[in-house]
C-alpha positions in Angstrom: 14.7 -3.6 -36.0 16.2 -5.5 -33.1 19.3 -3.9 -31.6 22.0 -6.4 -32.2 23.8 -5.3 -29.0 21.0 -6.5 -26.9 21.3 -10.0 -25.4 18.8 -12.3 -27.0 15.5 -12.9 -25.1 13.4 -16.0 -25.8 10.3 -15.3 -23.6 9.3 -12.4 -21.4 6.6 -12.1 -18.8 5.0 -8.6 -18.9 3.1 -7.0 -16.1 0.1 -6.1 -18.2 -2.9 -3.9 -17.4 -4.4 -3.8 -20.9 -4.0 0.0 -20.9 -2.2 2.2 -23.5 1.2 2.0 -22.0 1.5 -1.7 -21.4 -0.2 -2.5 -24.7 2.4 -0.4 -26.5 5.1 -2.2 -24.4 3.7 -5.6 -25.5 4.0 -4.8 -29.2 7.4 -3.0 -28.6 8.8 -6.2 -26.9 7.6 -8.3 -29.8 9.3 -6.0 -32.3 12.5 -5.0 -30.5 13.3 -8.3 -28.9 11.5 -10.6 -31.4 10.5 -12.7 -28.4 7.4 -14.4 -27.2 5.4 -12.3 -24.7 3.5 -13.7 -21.7 1.1 -11.3 -20.1 0.2 -11.2 -16.4 -2.7 -9.1 -15.1 -3.2 -9.0 -11.3 -6.7 -8.4 -9.8 -5.8 -6.5 -6.6 -9.3 -5.1 -6.3 -8.7 -2.1 -8.5 -12.3 -2.1 -9.5 -11.8 -2.5 -13.2 -13.0 -5.2 -15.6 -9.9 -7.2 -16.4 -11.3 -9.6 -19.1 -10.8 -7.0 -21.8 -7.1 -7.3 -21.1 -7.3 -10.9 -22.2 -9.1 -10.1 -25.5 -6.6 -7.3 -26.2 -3.6 -9.5 -25.5 -5.0 -12.2 -27.9 -5.6 -9.6 -30.5 -1.9 -8.7 -30.3 -0.8 -12.3 -30.8 -0.3 -13.6 -27.3 -1.2 -17.3 -27.0 -4.3 -18.0 -24.8 -2.2 -20.2 -22.6 0.2 -17.4 -22.1 -2.4 -14.9 -20.8 -2.6 -14.9 -17.0 -5.3 -13.0 -15.1 -5.1 -13.9 -11.4 -7.4 -12.9 -8.5 -4.9 -12.0 -5.8 -7.2 -9.9 -3.6 -7.2 -12.3 -0.6 -3.5 -12.9 -0.8 -2.8 -9.2 -1.1 -4.7 -8.2 2.0 -3.8 -11.3 4.1 -0.1 -11.6 3.3 0.8 -8.0 2.5 -1.6 -5.3 3.8 -2.4 -6.9 7.2 1.3 -7.6 8.1 2.1 -4.0 7.2 -0.9 -2.7 9.3 0.4 -4.8 12.3 3.5 -2.6 12.1 1.5 0.7 12.0 3.6 1.7 9.1 3.2 5.2 7.8 5.7 6.6 5.3 6.8 10.1 6.4 4.2 9.9 9.1 1.2 10.1 6.8 1.1 7.7 3.8 -0.4 4.3 4.2 1.7 2.8 1.4 -1.1 1.7 -0.8 0.9 1.5 -4.1 4.2 0.4 -2.4 2.7 -2.7 -0.7 1.2 -4.0 -4.0 4.4 -4.2 -5.9 6.1 -7.1 -4.1 3.1 -9.3 -4.7 3.0 -8.5 -8.4 6.7 -9.1 -8.7 6.4 -12.4 -6.8 3.6 -13.7 -9.1 5.5 -12.5 -12.2 8.5 -14.6 -11.2 6.3 -17.6 -10.4 4.9 -17.4 -13.9 8.3 -16.9 -15.5 9.5 -20.1 -13.9 6.2 -21.9 -14.9 6.5 -21.0 -18.6 10.3 -21.0 -18.9 10.7 -17.3 -19.5 14.2 -15.8 -19.3 13.0 -12.2 -18.7 10.3 -10.1 -17.1 9.1 -6.6 -17.9 7.2 -3.7 -16.3 5.7 -0.4 -17.4 7.1 1.8 -14.6 9.0 4.9 -15.7 12.6 5.8 -15.0 11.5 8.7 -12.7 9.5 6.8 -10.2 9.7 4.4 -7.3 7.9 1.5 -8.9 10.8 0.6 -11.2 12.8 0.1 -8.0 10.1 -1.9 -6.2 9.4 -4.2 -9.1 13.1 -4.9 -9.8 14.2 -5.4 -6.2 11.4 -8.0 -5.9 12.5 -9.7 -9.2 16.1 -9.9 -8.2 15.4 -11.1 -4.7 13.3 -14.0 -6.0 15.2 -14.8 -9.2 18.7 -13.3 -8.9 19.7 -14.1 -12.5 16.4 -12.9 -14.2 16.7 -10.5 -17.1 14.7 -7.3 -16.6 13.4 -5.2 -19.4 12.2 -1.7 -18.5 11.1 -0.1 -21.8 10.7 3.4 -20.4 14.5 3.4 -19.8 15.2 2.1 -23.4 12.8 3.5 -25.9 12.3 6.9 -27.5 8.5 7.0 -27.0 8.9 9.8 -24.5 5.5 11.5 -24.7 1.8 10.5 -24.7 1.4 11.6 -28.3 4.3 9.3 -29.3 2.7 6.4 -27.6 -0.6 7.0 -29.4 1.2 7.4 -32.7 2.9 4.0 -32.1 -0.4 2.4 -31.1 -2.2 3.7 -34.2 0.7 2.6 -36.5 0.5 -0.9 -35.1 -3.4 -1.3 -34.9 -3.4 -1.2 -31.1 -6.9 -0.1 -29.9 -6.8 3.3 -28.1 -9.8 4.3 -26.1 -11.2 7.7 -26.6 -10.4 8.9 -23.1 -6.7 8.2 -23.8 -6.5 10.4 -26.9 -6.6 13.7 -25.0 -3.9 14.8 -22.6 -4.6 13.0 -19.4 -5.2 15.4 -16.5 -3.5 13.0 -14.0 -2.4 9.4 -13.7 -3.9 6.9 -11.2 -3.1 3.6 -9.6 -5.7 1.7 -7.7 -6.0 -1.5 -5.7 -8.2 -2.7 -2.8 -6.2 -0.6 -0.3 -6.1 2.8 -2.1 -6.2 4.9 -5.2 -3.3 7.3 -5.9 -3.4 10.2 -8.3 -0.3 12.1 -9.5 0.9 14.4 -12.3 -0.5 17.1 -14.5 -3.2 19.1 -12.5 -1.6 18.0 -9.3 2.0 19.0 -10.0 1.8 22.5 -8.5 1.8 21.8 -4.7 0.1 25.1 -4.0 -3.0 24.3 -6.2 -5.8 22.6 -4.4 -6.8 19.1 -5.7 -9.8 19.5 -8.0 -12.9 17.7 -6.9 -13.0 15.5 -10.1 -9.7 13.8 -9.0 -11.4 12.1 -6.1 -12.8 8.7 -7.1 -13.0 6.6 -3.8 -14.5 9.0 -1.4 -17.4 11.5 -1.4 -16.6 15.1 -0.4 -16.7 15.1 3.4 -19.0 18.2 3.2 -21.5 16.1 1.3 -21.3 13.0 3.5 -24.2 12.0 5.7 -25.2 14.5 8.5 -25.6 11.6 10.9 -22.5 9.8 12.3 -22.3 6.0 11.9 -20.9 3.7 14.7 -19.1 0.5 13.8 -17.1 -2.2 15.5 -14.1 -4.1 14.3 -12.9 -7.4 16.0 -9.2 -8.3 16.0 -7.4 -11.5 16.6 -3.7 -11.5 17.1 -3.4 -8.1 15.4 -5.6 -8.8 12.4 -9.1 -7.8 11.7 -11.6 -10.7 11.6 -15.1 -9.2 11.8 -17.1 -6.0 11.1 -20.1 -5.3 13.4 -19.8 -8.8 14.7 -19.9 -10.5 11.3 -16.9 -12.6 10.5 -15.1 -11.7 7.3 -12.1 -12.7 5.2 -9.3 -10.1 5.0 -10.2 -8.8 1.5 -14.0 -8.8 2.3 -13.4 -6.8 5.5 -11.2 -4.2 3.7 -13.8 -3.9 0.9 -16.6 -3.4 3.4 -14.5 -0.7 5.2 -13.9 0.9 1.9 -17.6 1.2 1.4 -18.0 2.9 4.8 -15.1 5.2 4.2 -16.4 6.2 0.8 -19.8 7.0 2.2 -18.4 9.2 5.0 -15.6 10.9 3.0 -12.8 9.3 5.1 -9.2 8.7 4.0 -8.1 11.6 1.8 -4.4 12.6 1.9 -2.7 15.4 -0.1 1.0 14.7 0.3 4.3 16.0 -1.0 6.7 13.0 -0.4 10.3 12.2 -1.0 10.7 9.6 -3.7 13.4 7.0 -3.3 15.1 8.2 -6.5 15.6 11.6 -5.0 12.9 14.0 -6.2 9.9 15.3 -4.3 6.5 14.5 -5.8 2.9 15.6 -4.9 0.2 12.9 -4.8 -3.3 12.6 -3.7 -4.2 9.4 -2.0 -7.5 7.9 -1.0 -7.4 5.1 1.5 -10.9 4.9 2.9 -11.0 1.5 4.5 -7.3 1.4 5.3 -7.6 4.7 7.3 -10.4 3.3 9.4 -8.6 0.0 9.9 -5.3 1.6 10.9 -7.0 3.7 13.5 -8.9 0.7 14.9 -5.7 -1.3 15.1 -4.1 1.4 17.1 -7.1 1.4 19.3 -6.9 -2.2 20.2 -3.1 -1.9 20.8 -3.7 0.9 23.3 -5.1 -1.6 25.8 -3.2 -4.8 24.9 0.4 -3.7 24.4 2.8 -3.0 27.2 4.3 0.5 27.2 7.8 -0.8 26.3 6.6 -2.9 23.4 4.3 -0.2 22.1 7.0 2.5 22.2 9.6 0.2 20.6 7.0 -0.5 17.8 6.7 3.2 17.3 10.4 3.5 16.9 10.5 0.6 14.4 7.5 1.7 12.4 9.2 4.5 10.3 12.0 2.1 9.4 9.5 -0.6 8.4 7.5 1.9 6.3 10.7 3.2 4.6 11.6 -0.4 3.7 8.2 -1.0 2.1 8.2 2.4 0.3 11.7 1.8 -1.1 11.0 -1.8 -2.3 12.8 -3.9 0.2 9.8 -6.1 1.1 11.9 -9.3 0.5 14.9 -8.0 2.5 16.1 -9.8 5.6 15.8 -6.6 7.6 12.1 -6.3 6.8 11.6 -9.9 7.7 13.4 -9.4 11.0 11.2 -6.4 11.8 8.1 -8.4 10.8 9.1 -11.2 13.2 9.3 -8.7 16.0 6.0 -7.0 15.0 4.2 -10.4 14.8 5.5 -11.4 18.3 4.1 -8.1 19.6 0.6 -9.0 18.3 0.1 -12.3 20.2 -2.3 -10.7 22.7 -3.7 -8.0 20.3 -7.2 -9.4 20.4 -10.5 -7.7 21.1 -13.0 -5.2 19.8 -12.8 -1.5 18.8 -15.8 0.8 18.4 -15.4 3.8 16.0 -17.5 6.7 14.9 -17.5 7.8 11.3 -18.6 11.3 10.4 -17.9 13.7 7.6 -14.3 12.8 6.9 -13.4 11.9 10.5 -12.9 8.6 12.1 -12.6 8.4 15.9 -12.2 5.5 18.4 -15.0 5.6 20.9 -14.4 2.4 22.8 -12.1 -0.7 23.0 -12.2 -3.9 25.0 -10.1 -7.1 25.1 -9.8 -10.3 27.1 -6.1 -9.5 27.3 -6.5 -5.9 28.4 -3.7 -4.3 30.5 -6.0 -1.5 31.5 -6.9 -1.7 35.2 -9.8 0.5 36.3 -9.0 -0.5 39.9 -5.5 0.9 39.7 -6.2 4.0 37.6 -9.4 5.1 39.4 -9.7 8.6 40.9 -11.9 7.1 43.6 -10.6 4.9 46.5 -8.4 2.2 45.0 -8.4 0.2 48.2 -4.6 -0.1 48.3 -4.1 -1.2 44.6 -1.7 1.7 44.2 0.3 3.3 47.0 0.7 7.0 46.1 3.6 7.4 48.6 5.7 5.2 46.3 5.8 8.1 43.8 8.0 10.2 46.0 11.0 7.9 45.8 10.3 7.3 42.1 10.4 11.0 41.4 13.5 11.7 43.6 15.5 9.0 41.8 14.5 10.3 38.4 15.3 13.9 39.5 18.7 13.1 41.0 20.7 13.8 37.8 18.7 17.0 37.2 19.4 18.2 40.7 23.1 17.5 40.3 23.1 19.4 37.0 21.2 22.3 38.6 23.7 22.6 41.5 26.7 22.4 39.2 25.4 25.0 36.7 24.1 27.6 39.2 
């Protein structure tokens, strides 16, 4: 029965994967809100066949014209991953933000569809314990301030996996065999990464079991011979791999293949969620790990020290904004403008060596390089740098230290 205290909803756009949770949500919305449900499934390169989601939605009474399955891979990498990578953003110094950076794009497309079909509400399948509920909803409200948001996990009493399965069976919702047992962990995947959390990973002392890894081979089993690659950058964005021009999504996919082969990009992390608790996750970001290191490599010879060090100060703030869901905030856009300005001369080629879980820069070159071999040489620089200038430089920098030393003796 519909709760009479709930405001009436005419039409809702659901972020729909076709899995157990969102399929139950679809039916629950139809029942509890007695509203029309529009489903939106985003192809962000998660590597799953998405057409079954269409058939499942149709089976549950969604009109064919209200089923949206959108290929967003290029937009995801070009307009979200690459801008974030320009900033060298790492949450808590380690996490490449693979889940976080996908949420604003999903929210943006959901709102676009809501406006297109005349929906008055949107819905998601994020739980009330995690970060994703915040990321989705901050995106919704930034783009459609008056939109109604329905978060079933904060409303219903289906608080366990067994309850979800019971509901699904009672309403003839197909449940795959692998969903009937207790899931050992939950995963989220896109072109940038795969994250795994929960169950067998909840004790931070226990080592991650081998079967959890899905995007990378065990580094111990990776090829015994290293592989050398080059990545070309233009204005801070990757444009070619081994001299072959590629679109953003194609480049990241190719780097994923290389990272998988060489066991690169595994991260076991205990992080601080925005909602206040600590959680342990295992992240695999094979191509992103290679790309981030390469981007650092080209910046090393093209960014001035002041600009580079300022970027390093801004990067944690940028990463926190992305992690906490503030992609559409003015402060993130202000930081992005500064980052983008810094990248105007970040053009050139980086060479890297991939080997058994490691990725190392072995060379970098740029038409805009600030590296001067003539100035830095240990041989005769023929007057390019006067070493006698260093004496005054040191004395001026030492003046306050000398005054402190005399006072405190």
